[in-house]
C-alpha positions in Angstrom: 19.5 -43.7 67.8 22.4 -46.2 67.9 24.6 -47.5 64.9 25.4 -51.5 64.7 27.5 -53.4 62.8 26.0 -56.6 61.7 27.9 -59.6 60.4 26.4 -62.4 58.9 27.8 -66.0 58.5 26.9 -68.3 56.1 27.3 -71.8 55.3 28.6 -73.0 52.2 25.7 -75.6 51.8 23.3 -72.7 52.2 24.2 -71.1 48.8 21.0 -72.6 47.0 18.9 -71.5 49.8 20.4 -67.8 49.5 19.8 -67.8 46.1 16.3 -69.0 46.2 15.7 -66.4 48.5 17.9 -63.3 47.5 15.4 -61.4 45.9 12.8 -60.9 49.1 15.9 -60.7 51.2 16.9 -57.8 49.0 13.5 -56.0 48.8 13.3 -56.3 52.5 16.9 -54.4 53.0 15.7 -51.5 50.5 12.8 -51.2 52.5 15.0 -50.5 55.5 17.0 -48.4 53.5 14.0 -46.2 52.5 13.3 -46.1 56.3 16.5 -45.0 57.5 17.0 -48.4 59.2 20.2 -49.7 57.0 23.1 -47.6 56.1 24.8 -50.0 53.8 25.2 -53.8 53.5 26.6 -56.3 51.1 28.6 -59.7 51.1 32.0 -60.5 51.6 33.5 -61.6 48.4 34.4 -64.7 49.7 30.7 -66.2 49.8 31.1 -66.5 53.8 28.8 -64.0 54.8 27.5 -60.2 54.8 27.9 -57.1 56.6 25.4 -54.7 57.3 25.2 -51.4 59.1 21.8 -50.8 60.6 20.3 -48.0 63.0 18.1 -49.3 66.1 17.2 -47.8 69.2 19.0 -50.9 71.3 19.7 -54.3 71.2 16.2 -55.4 71.5 14.9 -53.1 68.7 17.9 -54.3 66.5 17.2 -58.4 67.4 13.4 -57.7 66.5 14.4 -56.3 63.0 17.0 -58.8 62.1 14.4 -61.5 62.8 12.2 -60.3 60.0 14.8 -61.0 57.4 13.7 -63.3 54.8 17.3 -64.8 55.2 16.7 -65.5 59.0 13.2 -66.9 58.5 14.6 -70.0 56.2 17.8 -70.6 58.0 19.9 -69.1 55.7 22.0 -67.4 58.2 24.5 -69.7 60.1 25.9 -67.4 62.5 25.4 -63.4 63.3 27.5 -61.3 65.5 26.2 -57.9 66.3 28.3 -54.9 67.8 27.3 -51.2 68.6 29.3 -49.0 66.5 30.6 -45.3 66.9 31.5 -43.8 63.6 34.1 -41.1 64.3 35.4 -40.2 60.8 33.4 -40.9 57.3 30.2 -41.2 55.8 28.2 -42.1 58.8 30.0 -40.0 61.5 27.5 -37.3 61.2 24.6 -39.8 62.4 26.0 -40.0 66.1 
């Protein structure tokens, strides 16, 4: 299992759409925490996006998972960057 940092980018115009679908998005995220697939997530304070830390078998597994995000389904994410990450020190270091 690998760890991936995922950066979501939001358009300012999508705020009403995100507000509407945030409860479903957060329920989806909470389910992933219970499954051990999501380690941490949260929005950037400027509202321009969010950082999510996932576990996944590989890029394909991660991509399939991200397509299930309710924000993705309604077009609330304008950009995304995914990077495999190896934590060396800190809370997630013992997972690799």
